[in-house]
Legacy VTK file of the C-alpha trace (Angstrom):
# vtk DataFile Version 3.0
C-alpha trace
ASCII
DATASET POLYDATA
POINTS 254 float
94.725 130.429 72.568
97.743 132.599 72.068
100.388 132.601 74.792
100.939 136.021 76.254
104.566 136.627 77.026
105.134 138.681 80.145
108.686 140.202 80.693
108.133 140.213 84.481
110.640 137.950 86.179
107.824 136.085 88.031
105.559 135.249 85.150
106.614 133.729 81.765
103.184 133.176 80.196
99.897 134.424 81.671
96.226 134.252 80.876
92.988 133.514 82.787
92.286 130.147 81.187
90.925 127.030 82.714
93.497 124.233 82.665
92.913 120.496 82.522
96.344 119.794 84.087
98.543 122.075 86.236
102.024 120.686 86.814
103.660 122.288 89.923
107.445 122.150 90.641
109.331 123.767 93.477
112.274 124.420 91.052
112.328 125.219 87.389
113.209 122.026 85.588
111.489 119.729 88.211
108.561 119.283 85.973
110.589 118.796 82.833
112.705 116.079 84.539
109.926 114.171 86.013
106.593 114.492 84.146
107.056 116.636 80.870
106.373 113.459 78.799
102.962 113.162 80.436
102.382 116.808 79.817
103.377 116.463 76.097
100.971 113.413 75.715
98.053 115.185 77.102
98.602 118.239 75.084
98.618 115.997 72.015
95.255 114.647 73.332
93.955 118.142 73.255
94.121 118.881 76.994
95.089 122.350 78.294
98.234 122.153 80.441
100.204 124.661 82.431
103.227 124.809 84.801
103.576 126.562 88.052
107.100 126.884 89.524
107.225 127.939 93.247
110.811 129.334 93.330
113.379 130.619 90.870
115.763 127.930 91.917
118.317 130.491 92.934
120.178 128.233 95.350
121.064 125.719 92.534
124.786 124.926 92.310
124.947 126.216 88.769
123.493 129.189 87.020
121.250 131.739 88.738
117.644 132.450 89.410
117.500 134.808 86.530
119.063 132.374 84.094
116.679 129.648 85.166
113.677 131.911 84.572
114.830 132.378 80.929
115.514 128.767 80.492
112.082 127.990 81.873
110.464 130.246 79.333
112.438 128.459 76.584
111.268 125.019 77.897
107.626 126.175 78.071
107.783 127.097 74.334
109.099 123.609 73.545
106.494 121.882 75.552
103.592 124.070 74.207
102.009 124.819 77.641
99.445 127.524 77.822
100.737 129.085 80.988
103.968 129.048 82.962
103.804 130.970 86.165
106.384 131.423 89.032
105.455 132.394 92.671
108.966 133.567 93.537
109.021 131.841 96.828
112.440 131.625 98.600
114.389 128.614 97.353
115.233 126.337 100.293
113.474 128.505 102.856
109.684 128.430 102.002
107.307 126.993 104.513
104.240 124.924 104.523
102.213 127.639 106.289
99.122 129.898 105.623
101.054 132.495 103.716
102.502 130.058 101.206
99.428 127.876 100.955
97.348 131.044 100.061
99.698 131.907 97.163
99.096 128.495 95.740
95.438 128.495 96.455
95.009 131.702 94.467
96.745 130.039 91.438
94.499 126.864 91.793
91.375 129.028 91.803
92.577 131.081 88.880
93.444 128.172 86.654
90.873 125.717 87.942
92.869 122.484 86.912
91.113 119.206 87.003
94.370 117.440 87.785
97.529 118.668 89.654
100.899 116.999 89.273
103.417 117.875 91.935
106.735 117.017 93.676
107.557 113.658 95.166
106.518 113.183 98.767
109.901 112.000 99.711
113.138 112.704 97.966
116.843 113.440 98.204
116.231 117.283 98.064
114.235 118.432 101.129
112.484 121.108 99.121
110.700 118.345 97.092
108.988 116.632 100.059
108.139 119.968 101.736
106.663 121.296 98.414
104.656 118.131 97.920
102.898 118.568 101.338
102.480 122.266 100.777
100.777 121.817 97.356
98.577 118.882 98.563
97.273 120.785 101.516
96.712 123.948 99.319
94.510 121.819 97.005
92.313 120.656 99.837
91.935 124.185 101.340
91.269 125.680 97.890
87.967 123.738 97.953
86.665 125.414 101.153
84.096 128.010 100.342
84.543 129.914 103.539
88.225 130.542 102.776
88.151 133.825 100.945
90.831 134.757 98.513
90.840 137.735 96.037
92.486 138.833 92.762
92.238 142.598 91.995
89.694 142.951 94.869
87.413 140.394 93.373
86.556 137.347 95.420
87.614 134.014 93.768
85.404 130.956 93.521
86.485 127.867 95.594
87.997 125.113 93.481
89.374 121.740 94.405
91.150 119.571 91.800
89.629 116.101 91.183
92.994 114.444 91.744
96.545 115.248 92.958
99.301 112.950 91.659
102.992 113.051 92.701
105.673 112.498 90.088
108.712 110.517 91.080
112.097 112.327 91.127
115.501 111.218 92.413
114.525 108.391 94.776
113.098 105.272 93.025
109.785 105.281 94.735
107.223 102.611 93.687
104.666 104.158 91.443
100.976 103.634 91.845
100.662 103.922 87.970
102.943 104.790 84.948
102.143 106.809 81.857
103.491 105.710 78.499
105.516 108.472 77.105
107.413 106.643 74.466
106.364 108.766 71.425
107.374 111.935 73.369
110.744 110.959 74.767
112.907 113.119 72.381
110.799 116.307 72.925
110.972 115.659 76.604
114.628 115.574 76.539
114.744 118.816 74.510
112.710 120.535 77.257
115.095 119.328 79.907
118.127 120.471 77.831
116.581 123.964 77.651
117.984 124.259 81.199
121.572 124.267 79.814
123.124 126.107 82.797
122.298 123.092 84.945
123.720 120.217 82.900
126.962 118.861 81.547
129.118 121.351 79.624
132.781 120.623 79.254
133.530 124.390 78.844
131.869 125.234 82.213
133.977 126.535 85.031
131.052 126.167 87.569
131.151 123.525 90.333
129.843 119.984 89.460
126.452 118.934 90.691
124.613 115.601 90.861
122.860 116.558 87.633
125.766 118.104 85.727
127.578 114.835 85.246
128.156 113.583 81.666
125.880 110.604 81.956
122.973 112.211 83.645
120.652 112.280 80.588
121.386 108.464 80.338
120.127 108.205 83.921
116.932 110.105 83.113
116.139 107.716 80.292
117.124 104.669 82.302
114.581 105.515 85.038
111.846 105.875 82.388
112.791 102.508 80.995
112.410 100.909 84.463
108.934 102.397 84.920
108.102 101.295 81.246
109.312 97.760 81.769
106.913 97.009 84.611
104.012 98.530 82.736
104.763 97.084 79.351
105.984 100.285 77.753
109.323 101.379 76.242
109.459 104.624 78.325
107.141 105.692 81.087
106.828 108.274 83.763
105.834 107.020 87.323
103.345 108.708 89.710
102.087 108.036 93.194
98.490 108.851 94.273
97.156 110.070 97.590
93.990 107.938 97.322
92.619 104.801 95.860
92.283 105.176 92.012
88.807 104.186 90.845
88.291 102.475 87.423
85.097 101.809 85.431
86.115 98.240 84.531
89.118 95.927 84.578
89.843 96.456 80.854
90.809 100.030 81.638
93.997 98.749 83.368
95.267 96.172 80.964
LINES 1 255
254 0 1 2 3 4 5 6 7 8 9 10 11 12 13 14 15 16 17 18 19 20 21 22 23 24 25 26 27 28 29 30 31 32 33 34 35 36 37 38 39 40 41 42 43 44 45 46 47 48 49 50 51 52 53 54 55 56 57 58 59 60 61 62 63 64 65 66 67 68 69 70 71 72 73 74 75 76 77 78 79 80 81 82 83 84 85 86 87 88 89 90 91 92 93 94 95 96 97 98 99 100 101 102 103 104 105 106 107 108 109 110 111 112 113 114 115 116 117 118 119 120 121 122 123 124 125 126 127 128 129 130 131 132 133 134 135 136 137 138 139 140 141 142 143 144 145 146 147 148 149 150 151 152 153 154 155 156 157 158 159 160 161 162 163 164 165 166 167 168 169 170 171 172 173 174 175 176 177 178 179 180 181 182 183 184 185 186 187 188 189 190 191 192 193 194 195 196 197 198 199 200 201 202 203 204 205 206 207 208 209 210 211 212 213 214 215 216 217 218 219 220 221 222 223 224 225 226 227 228 229 230 231 232 233 234 235 236 237 238 239 240 241 242 243 244 245 246 247 248 249 250 251 252 253
């Protein structure tokens, strides 16, 4: 399917397509930093993947919301996702309430993902944990048939993803499972570097942030080697699950 580029500041790619995986991040670049290797791997496996950013990241130390939207568009092209959407919630001041849940529910029902990847349940940035709970609850309510939502005056069908997994971010949480992303490490780093306003630039006059230090990309790779070491991979991305993960037989987890 051809990606449709929309010049609206809130939508980078659009199209009513059913997704296999929808990765949700509260800030543009959350997905790239934490689970883009997993997205790349599943796209290579023939799965349809998309990204939903909740905010423009306008409160970030560097750059601006407008710049980050442009960078998000560039990163989406590198990753090859079918859709990249942005809800334009207020960075830092969104709430886990009915209004914000309904915005996400409409997107879940529009894209009908089987799996949702979302922010860590606990992290250094308070937005991450709050977004984690917001998305998780929206996934549940999206499956309620008596909760009516509409797009263009047409009622949407209820839809509940089969699984919600939380990617690990700044805090080194213990993963419930790790995905081998070794073949995709370089392309993952390219997608991260698309957000050039956020990272190390010796010519920049903007204030330094925790992610703009010169060794930050080494830190990103080091985290993946830690997850990989425990799982027997060179590089891996870690995830936590909200429920017990069922398997068909013991050989599925060798």
